[in-house]
C-alpha positions as CSV (number, residue, x, y, z in Angstrom):
1,X,22.8,-3.3,-12.1
2,X,21.2,-6.7,-12.0
3,X,17.4,-6.8,-11.8
4,X,15.7,-9.3,-9.5
5,X,12.1,-10.4,-9.0
6,X,10.9,-10.8,-5.4
7,X,7.7,-12.4,-4.3
8,X,6.1,-11.2,-1.0
9,X,3.3,-13.0,0.7
10,X,1.1,-11.7,3.5
11,X,-2.5,-12.0,4.7
12,X,-4.6,-8.9,4.7
13,X,-8.0,-7.5,3.8
14,X,-8.3,-5.1,0.8
15,X,-9.7,-1.8,2.3
16,X,-9.5,0.6,-0.6
17,X,-8.0,1.2,-4.0
18,X,-7.1,4.4,-5.9
19,X,-5.7,4.9,-9.3
20,X,-4.2,8.0,-10.9
21,X,-2.2,8.6,-14.1
22,X,0.9,7.1,-12.7
23,X,-0.1,4.1,-10.6
24,X,-2.7,2.0,-8.8
25,X,-2.6,2.0,-5.0
26,X,-4.2,-0.7,-3.0
27,X,-4.6,-0.5,0.8
28,X,-4.5,-3.6,2.9
29,X,-5.4,-4.0,6.6
30,X,-3.1,-6.7,8.1
31,X,-3.1,-8.3,11.6
32,X,-2.2,-5.9,14.3
33,X,-4.6,-3.3,12.9
34,X,-1.9,-1.8,10.7
35,X,-1.8,-1.2,6.9
36,X,0.3,-1.9,3.9
37,X,0.0,-0.2,0.5
38,X,0.8,-1.9,-2.8
39,X,1.9,0.5,-5.4
40,X,1.7,-0.8,-9.0
41,X,3.1,1.3,-11.8
42,X,2.5,-1.4,-14.4
43,X,5.4,-2.5,-16.5
44,X,7.7,0.1,-14.9
45,X,7.7,-1.1,-11.3
46,X,5.7,-2.1,-8.2
47,X,6.4,-2.2,-4.5
48,X,4.9,-2.7,-1.1
49,X,4.9,0.2,1.4
50,X,5.1,-1.3,4.8
51,X,6.4,1.5,7.1
52,X,9.4,-0.8,8.0
53,X,8.6,-4.1,9.5
54,X,5.5,-3.1,11.5
55,X,3.1,-1.7,8.9
56,X,1.6,1.7,8.5
57,X,-0.6,3.3,11.2
58,X,-3.8,4.9,10.0
59,X,-2.4,8.5,10.4
60,X,0.6,7.5,8.2
61,X,-1.7,6.3,5.5
62,X,-3.6,9.6,5.7
63,X,-0.4,11.6,5.5
64,X,1.3,9.7,2.6
65,X,-1.7,8.3,0.7
66,X,-4.6,10.7,1.4
67,X,-6.8,9.4,-1.5
68,X,-6.6,5.8,-0.1
69,X,-7.3,7.1,3.4
70,X,-10.3,9.1,2.3
71,X,-11.9,6.1,0.6
72,X,-11.2,3.9,3.6
73,X,-12.5,6.5,6.1
74,X,-9.1,7.0,7.8
75,X,-8.8,10.7,7.2
């Protein structure tokens, strides 16, 4: 399988960050009052959780990323 590098640009405000043994999670609020989560596992991999094309609602962040939601006051 061929590996590719992809660059994604968006405008957003950093709302909270949480790190555990496996990754660092950064929560961004983007226009439309929705959220995106950047998951960084270092050298292994990184990705952007967007909930599809719209972004994540606050309740989705609380469900899938409870630590980020707690720090951001979304829980």
